[in-house]
N, C-alpha and C positions, 0 to 999 in steps of 0.2 A: 654692333661693331663687328667687323669682319677681319679675318686673318688672311695672310698671304697663303697661297696654295702650297701644300706639302707634296712633293713629287719624289719621295724616296722611300725605300723599304728599310725602316730602322725603328728601334724601340726607344731611341733617345733623341728625338728631334724636338727642339724648342719651337713653339708656335710664335710667330712674329705677327703682331697686330698692325693693321693698316693705320689705325688712329694713333699708334705709338704708345704713350703712357696710359696704363689702366689703373694707376694708383687711386684715382677718384672713385673707383668701385669698391675699394677695400671696406669690408664690413657690410656691404650690400648683398642682398640675395640676387643671384644670377642664374640663368639657365644656359645650357650649351646645346648646340645643334651640330651634329656631325653629318656631313654629306660625303658619301663614298661613291666612287665609280670604279668598277672592276677591282675591288679591294676587299680586304678582310680587316675587321677591327679587332685589335688584340687588347689594348688597355689604354688608359689615360691616367695622368697624375697632375694634380693641381698643387701649386706651391705659391705661397704668398710672400 
């Protein structure tokens, strides 16, 4: 599943997923991949 691109400098941007609803993944093990271009990675937060 892919997200829409985030093109802003902020610490409180919600990720929007192209597939929409991710509730079917609740309780499943997942992995995340972050791809950056001319950027610095500060932090991330997951909330169910």
